[in-house]
KOLPALO-635812 format. One record per residue (C-alpha): residue number from 0; x, y, z; residue in one letter. Coordinates in pm, 1 decimal. Layout:
% residues N
{koltor:NUM c1:X c2:Y c3:Z lumlo:a}
...
% end
This chain:
% residues 190
{koltor:0 c1:6896.7 c2:-4590.5 c3:-1236.0 lumlo:m}
{koltor:1 c1:7005.8 c2:-4248.7 c3:-1149.6 lumlo:n}
{koltor:2 c1:7212.0 c2:-4144.1 c3:-807.7 lumlo:k}
{koltor:3 c1:6934.0 c2:-4014.7 c3:-612.0 lumlo:e}
{koltor:4 c1:6730.8 c2:-4331.3 c3:-665.1 lumlo:n}
{koltor:5 c1:6991.0 c2:-4551.0 c3:-599.2 lumlo:i}
{koltor:6 c1:7090.6 c2:-4375.1 c3:-290.5 lumlo:r}
{koltor:7 c1:6754.9 c2:-4402.7 c3:-160.5 lumlo:q}
{koltor:8 c1:6742.8 c2:-4800.0 c3:-221.4 lumlo:q}
{koltor:9 c1:7059.0 c2:-4851.2 c3:-81.4 lumlo:y}
{koltor:10 c1:7007.0 c2:-4616.1 c3:224.9 lumlo:l}
{koltor:11 c1:6707.7 c2:-4828.9 c3:307.0 lumlo:e}
{koltor:12 c1:6881.4 c2:-5155.7 c3:260.5 lumlo:k}
{koltor:13 c1:7143.9 c2:-5037.6 c3:525.6 lumlo:r}
{koltor:14 c1:6887.1 c2:-4961.6 c3:772.6 lumlo:q}
{koltor:15 c1:6711.2 c2:-5304.1 c3:734.2 lumlo:a}
{koltor:16 c1:7041.8 c2:-5441.4 c3:855.2 lumlo:l}
{koltor:17 c1:7055.2 c2:-5576.5 c3:1227.3 lumlo:s}
{koltor:18 c1:7372.9 c2:-5471.9 c3:1434.7 lumlo:p}
{koltor:19 c1:7488.9 c2:-5840.8 c3:1407.9 lumlo:k}
{koltor:20 c1:7447.2 c2:-5840.8 c3:1037.2 lumlo:e}
{koltor:21 c1:7654.5 c2:-5531.1 c3:1021.5 lumlo:l}
{koltor:22 c1:7915.5 c2:-5670.9 c3:1262.9 lumlo:e}
{koltor:23 c1:7967.5 c2:-5983.6 c3:1035.4 lumlo:i}
{koltor:24 c1:7944.6 c2:-5757.6 c3:717.2 lumlo:i}
{koltor:25 c1:8228.3 c2:-5540.7 c3:872.1 lumlo:s}
{koltor:26 c1:8440.7 c2:-5834.6 c3:990.5 lumlo:e}
{koltor:27 c1:8450.0 c2:-6020.6 c3:646.1 lumlo:k}
{koltor:28 c1:8519.6 c2:-5695.8 c3:460.3 lumlo:i}
{koltor:29 c1:8818.0 c2:-5634.3 c3:710.8 lumlo:t}
{koltor:30 c1:8959.3 c2:-5982.0 c3:667.0 lumlo:h}
{koltor:31 c1:8913.6 c2:-5952.8 c3:282.3 lumlo:s}
{koltor:32 c1:9067.1 c2:-5607.2 c3:267.1 lumlo:l}
{koltor:33 c1:9378.6 c2:-5748.5 c3:426.0 lumlo:f}
{koltor:34 c1:9403.0 c2:-6056.2 c3:253.2 lumlo:s}
{koltor:35 c1:9381.9 c2:-5916.3 c3:-90.2 lumlo:n}
{koltor:36 c1:9581.8 c2:-5552.8 c3:-49.5 lumlo:f}
{koltor:37 c1:9932.1 c2:-5442.9 c3:83.8 lumlo:q}
{koltor:38 c1:9921.3 c2:-5223.4 c3:364.1 lumlo:f}
{koltor:39 c1:10261.1 c2:-5270.4 c3:530.5 lumlo:e}
{koltor:40 c1:10423.9 c2:-4894.5 c3:580.8 lumlo:k}
{koltor:41 c1:10172.8 c2:-4746.3 c3:337.7 lumlo:k}
{koltor:42 c1:10023.9 c2:-4417.2 c3:392.5 lumlo:k}
{koltor:43 c1:9647.1 c2:-4448.7 c3:405.9 lumlo:i}
{koltor:44 c1:9344.8 c2:-4254.2 c3:437.0 lumlo:s}
{koltor:45 c1:9040.3 c2:-4410.2 c3:558.0 lumlo:m}
{koltor:46 c1:8692.4 c2:-4261.1 c3:684.4 lumlo:f}
{koltor:47 c1:8534.6 c2:-4346.0 c3:1017.4 lumlo:l}
{koltor:48 c1:8182.9 c2:-4487.1 c3:1020.4 lumlo:p}
{koltor:49 c1:7840.3 c2:-4281.3 c3:1099.5 lumlo:i}
{koltor:50 c1:7677.5 c2:-4483.0 c3:1332.3 lumlo:e}
{koltor:51 c1:7333.8 c2:-4339.7 c3:1213.2 lumlo:r}
{koltor:52 c1:7380.4 c2:-4445.7 c3:854.4 lumlo:t}
{koltor:53 c1:7515.9 c2:-4807.4 c3:951.5 lumlo:k}
{koltor:54 c1:7864.6 c2:-4777.4 c3:753.1 lumlo:e}
{koltor:55 c1:8118.7 c2:-5026.6 c3:772.3 lumlo:i}
{koltor:56 c1:8312.3 c2:-5045.4 c3:1117.0 lumlo:n}
{koltor:57 c1:8642.3 c2:-4919.0 c3:992.7 lumlo:t}
{koltor:58 c1:8802.6 c2:-4896.8 c3:1360.7 lumlo:y}
{koltor:59 c1:8895.9 c2:-5253.0 c3:1299.2 lumlo:r}
{koltor:60 c1:9071.4 c2:-5166.5 c3:943.0 lumlo:i}
{koltor:61 c1:9239.7 c2:-4882.3 c3:1147.8 lumlo:w}
{koltor:62 c1:9374.8 c2:-5113.6 c3:1432.7 lumlo:e}
{koltor:63 c1:9503.0 c2:-5376.5 c3:1174.0 lumlo:k}
{koltor:64 c1:9670.0 c2:-5139.7 c3:944.6 lumlo:a}
{koltor:65 c1:9864.6 c2:-4956.5 c3:1252.7 lumlo:m}
{koltor:66 c1:9994.4 c2:-5323.7 c3:1316.5 lumlo:s}
{koltor:67 c1:10152.9 c2:-5330.9 c3:975.7 lumlo:f}
{koltor:68 c1:10326.1 c2:-4996.7 c3:1037.1 lumlo:d}
{koltor:69 c1:10091.2 c2:-4815.1 c3:803.8 lumlo:a}
{koltor:70 c1:10042.4 c2:-4436.7 c3:874.5 lumlo:q}
{koltor:71 c1:9638.4 c2:-4369.9 c3:870.0 lumlo:v}
{koltor:72 c1:9498.4 c2:-4063.2 c3:831.4 lumlo:s}
{koltor:73 c1:9108.0 c2:-3954.5 c3:847.8 lumlo:i}
{koltor:74 c1:8906.5 c2:-3722.9 c3:681.8 lumlo:p}
{koltor:75 c1:8774.3 c2:-3369.5 c3:847.5 lumlo:k}
{koltor:76 c1:8527.1 c2:-3166.1 c3:673.4 lumlo:v}
{koltor:77 c1:8625.5 c2:-2825.2 c3:614.6 lumlo:d}
{koltor:78 c1:8281.9 c2:-2636.2 c3:587.2 lumlo:g}
{koltor:79 c1:8426.6 c2:-2307.7 c3:436.5 lumlo:k}
{koltor:80 c1:8595.3 c2:-2478.1 c3:128.0 lumlo:s}
{koltor:81 c1:8378.5 c2:-2780.5 c3:104.1 lumlo:k}
{koltor:82 c1:8698.9 c2:-2997.7 c3:102.6 lumlo:e}
{koltor:83 c1:8817.4 c2:-3261.9 c3:294.5 lumlo:l}
{koltor:84 c1:9148.4 c2:-3230.3 c3:511.6 lumlo:k}
{koltor:85 c1:9314.6 c2:-3551.4 c3:598.1 lumlo:q}
{koltor:86 c1:9452.2 c2:-3559.1 c3:962.3 lumlo:i}
{koltor:87 c1:9680.0 c2:-3812.7 c3:1076.6 lumlo:l}
{koltor:88 c1:9478.6 c2:-4074.0 c3:1325.2 lumlo:f}
{koltor:89 c1:9693.5 c2:-4150.4 c3:1614.9 lumlo:e}
{koltor:90 c1:9438.3 c2:-4203.1 c3:1882.3 lumlo:s}
{koltor:91 c1:9077.6 c2:-4230.3 c3:1943.5 lumlo:e}
{koltor:92 c1:9108.4 c2:-3912.7 c3:2180.3 lumlo:d}
{koltor:93 c1:9169.4 c2:-3683.5 c3:1886.1 lumlo:q}
{koltor:94 c1:8789.9 c2:-3773.8 c3:1789.6 lumlo:l}
{koltor:95 c1:8463.7 c2:-3569.3 c3:1813.6 lumlo:e}
{koltor:96 c1:8139.9 c2:-3611.6 c3:1639.9 lumlo:i}
{koltor:97 c1:8066.2 c2:-3337.7 c3:1393.8 lumlo:s}
{koltor:98 c1:7692.0 c2:-3223.0 c3:1333.9 lumlo:s}
{koltor:99 c1:7647.0 c2:-3450.2 c3:1060.9 lumlo:w}
{koltor:100 c1:7721.6 c2:-3742.5 c3:1280.3 lumlo:g}
{koltor:101 c1:8084.9 c2:-3806.3 c3:1139.9 lumlo:i}
{koltor:102 c1:8365.4 c2:-3891.6 c3:1393.7 lumlo:p}
{koltor:103 c1:8634.2 c2:-3629.7 c3:1298.3 lumlo:e}
{koltor:104 c1:8961.5 c2:-3519.3 c3:1429.1 lumlo:p}
{koltor:105 c1:8978.7 c2:-3240.0 c3:1644.4 lumlo:n}
{koltor:106 c1:9332.1 c2:-3188.0 c3:1622.4 lumlo:r}
{koltor:107 c1:9632.6 c2:-3350.4 c3:1435.1 lumlo:g}
{koltor:108 c1:9911.1 c2:-3315.4 c3:1151.1 lumlo:r}
{koltor:109 c1:9761.0 c2:-3250.7 c3:817.1 lumlo:i}
{koltor:110 c1:9858.5 c2:-3499.4 c3:531.4 lumlo:v}
{koltor:111 c1:9844.6 c2:-3361.4 c3:164.0 lumlo:a}
{koltor:112 c1:9655.3 c2:-3581.4 c3:-61.4 lumlo:a}
{koltor:113 c1:9941.4 c2:-3639.9 c3:-283.8 lumlo:e}
{koltor:114 c1:10108.1 c2:-3862.3 c3:-24.1 lumlo:h}
{koltor:115 c1:9867.6 c2:-4141.7 c3:-4.3 lumlo:f}
{koltor:116 c1:9912.4 c2:-4488.7 c3:-135.8 lumlo:d}
{koltor:117 c1:9544.8 c2:-4621.5 c3:-60.1 lumlo:i}
{koltor:118 c1:9222.6 c2:-4430.7 c3:4.4 lumlo:v}
{koltor:119 c1:8949.9 c2:-4637.0 c3:159.1 lumlo:i}
{koltor:120 c1:8639.3 c2:-4465.4 c3:18.5 lumlo:v}
{koltor:121 c1:8290.3 c2:-4474.3 c3:190.8 lumlo:p}
{koltor:122 c1:7970.4 c2:-4543.1 c3:-70.3 lumlo:l}
{koltor:123 c1:7627.4 c2:-4640.1 c3:-98.0 lumlo:l}
{koltor:124 c1:7653.0 c2:-4811.4 c3:-413.4 lumlo:a}
{koltor:125 c1:7872.2 c2:-4904.1 c3:-708.8 lumlo:i}
{koltor:126 c1:7841.2 c2:-4977.1 c3:-1069.2 lumlo:d}
{koltor:127 c1:8015.2 c2:-5234.5 c3:-1289.0 lumlo:k}
{koltor:128 c1:8282.6 c2:-4964.0 c3:-1421.9 lumlo:k}
{koltor:129 c1:8366.7 c2:-4847.3 c3:-1029.8 lumlo:g}
{koltor:130 c1:8138.6 c2:-4544.7 c3:-1038.8 lumlo:n}
{koltor:131 c1:8024.4 c2:-4480.5 c3:-692.9 lumlo:r}
{koltor:132 c1:7739.0 c2:-4337.5 c3:-526.9 lumlo:v}
{koltor:133 c1:7801.8 c2:-4148.7 c3:-194.9 lumlo:g}
{koltor:134 c1:7581.3 c2:-3904.6 c3:-2.3 lumlo:y}
{koltor:135 c1:7573.1 c2:-3673.8 c3:-274.7 lumlo:g}
{koltor:136 c1:7799.8 c2:-3365.3 c3:-167.9 lumlo:k}
{koltor:137 c1:8094.3 c2:-3452.1 c3:-382.9 lumlo:g}
{koltor:138 c1:8367.9 c2:-3416.9 c3:-79.3 lumlo:f}
{koltor:139 c1:8527.8 c2:-3741.7 c3:-185.9 lumlo:y}
{koltor:140 c1:8553.7 c2:-3652.8 c3:-543.0 lumlo:d}
{koltor:141 c1:8719.3 c2:-3333.4 c3:-467.3 lumlo:r}
{koltor:142 c1:8999.5 c2:-3521.2 c3:-262.0 lumlo:f}
{koltor:143 c1:9041.7 c2:-3803.8 c3:-504.2 lumlo:l}
{koltor:144 c1:9106.0 c2:-3569.8 c3:-791.2 lumlo:s}
{koltor:145 c1:9404.5 c2:-3433.7 c3:-601.0 lumlo:k}
{koltor:146 c1:9581.7 c2:-3772.2 c3:-510.1 lumlo:c}
{koltor:147 c1:9846.7 c2:-3887.2 c3:-709.6 lumlo:s}
{koltor:148 c1:9774.5 c2:-4122.0 c3:-1001.2 lumlo:h}
{koltor:149 c1:9958.0 c2:-4426.8 c3:-825.0 lumlo:r}
{koltor:150 c1:9708.6 c2:-4420.9 c3:-518.3 lumlo:c}
{koltor:151 c1:9470.0 c2:-4693.2 c3:-511.9 lumlo:k}
{koltor:152 c1:9106.7 c2:-4590.1 c3:-442.7 lumlo:f}
{koltor:153 c1:8935.3 c2:-4888.4 c3:-242.7 lumlo:i}
{koltor:154 c1:8567.7 c2:-4861.2 c3:-200.1 lumlo:g}
{koltor:155 c1:8370.9 c2:-5089.2 c3:86.8 lumlo:l}
{koltor:156 c1:8020.5 c2:-5185.2 c3:23.0 lumlo:s}
{koltor:157 c1:7784.5 c2:-5373.1 c3:257.4 lumlo:h}
{koltor:158 c1:7650.4 c2:-5569.1 c3:-39.6 lumlo:f}
{koltor:159 c1:7758.5 c2:-5804.6 c3:-307.2 lumlo:d}
{koltor:160 c1:7545.4 c2:-5667.8 c3:-582.1 lumlo:d}
{koltor:161 c1:7661.6 c2:-5425.0 c3:-825.0 lumlo:l}
{koltor:162 c1:7435.4 c2:-5179.0 c3:-1001.7 lumlo:s}
{koltor:163 c1:7420.0 c2:-5225.6 c3:-1371.1 lumlo:e}
{koltor:164 c1:7492.8 c2:-4857.7 c3:-1435.6 lumlo:k}
{koltor:165 c1:7460.2 c2:-4513.9 c3:-1286.3 lumlo:i}
{koltor:166 c1:7309.8 c2:-4316.8 c3:-1551.0 lumlo:e}
{koltor:167 c1:7391.6 c2:-3953.6 c3:-1432.5 lumlo:d}
{koltor:168 c1:7787.3 c2:-3988.2 c3:-1353.1 lumlo:c}
{koltor:169 c1:7965.8 c2:-3668.1 c3:-1464.9 lumlo:t}
{koltor:170 c1:8350.5 c2:-3591.9 c3:-1553.7 lumlo:t}
{koltor:171 c1:8365.0 c2:-3474.7 c3:-1158.6 lumlo:d}
{koltor:172 c1:8266.7 c2:-3848.3 c3:-1035.5 lumlo:d}
{koltor:173 c1:8613.2 c2:-4022.3 c3:-968.3 lumlo:i}
{koltor:174 c1:8601.9 c2:-4385.4 c3:-1033.5 lumlo:r}
{koltor:175 c1:8733.2 c2:-4653.6 c3:-800.8 lumlo:l}
{koltor:176 c1:9001.3 c2:-4918.7 c3:-864.1 lumlo:d}
{koltor:177 c1:8863.4 c2:-5194.5 c3:-635.0 lumlo:a}
{koltor:178 c1:8547.0 c2:-5251.2 c3:-416.2 lumlo:c}
{koltor:179 c1:8535.8 c2:-5507.7 c3:-132.5 lumlo:v}
{koltor:180 c1:8206.8 c2:-5653.2 c3:-41.5 lumlo:t}
{koltor:181 c1:8144.9 c2:-5925.6 c3:216.4 lumlo:p}
{koltor:182 c1:8237.8 c2:-6180.7 c3:-51.2 lumlo:n}
{koltor:183 c1:8380.8 c2:-6063.0 c3:-340.8 lumlo:h}
{koltor:184 c1:8650.6 c2:-5826.5 c3:-447.5 lumlo:i}
{koltor:185 c1:8567.1 c2:-5627.7 c3:-765.1 lumlo:y}
{koltor:186 c1:8844.9 c2:-5458.2 c3:-961.8 lumlo:r}
{koltor:187 c1:8809.0 c2:-5200.4 c3:-1228.8 lumlo:f}
{koltor:188 c1:9002.2 c2:-4977.5 c3:-1479.0 lumlo:d}
{koltor:189 c1:9017.8 c2:-4637.9 c3:-1383.8 lumlo:r}
% end
């Protein structure tokens, strides 16, 4: 199946989730993430949830990572360059909602891509090789291409199933190292 068909299918699956189901999924993923990956004193990039698309509640991940003395940054879209700037996330009063409905920092220190140990990546779907389908703008692929080879890319998926194969992947699509779902951890060779 191609990205556009997969994207539509998984957006619809997400919209069918109740608030309670989304809360349970978010809790399971947070627990599994911290049970299977080392966050202590790491530099982490992570997204904050877009409410209208029912993304995973990552505020819990941020709070727990901070308790492990991790340094957490969150992305801000640079409309001119079409790049993601990573801003050190220190408190929720830094945030404002962008025109796309994304919680973004309105101030803070920029952290360069090569400094991250872990990037928590949003996705709509993922296949058995670690290729992801996002919203289709390429922001994350451009950002991940600038990260160090030692950096781990971890996707979060609402659903345990993986797509068999995403047919229209290109060399610009960056594969993930792992994906955390409510009931599984998938690891991939990148």
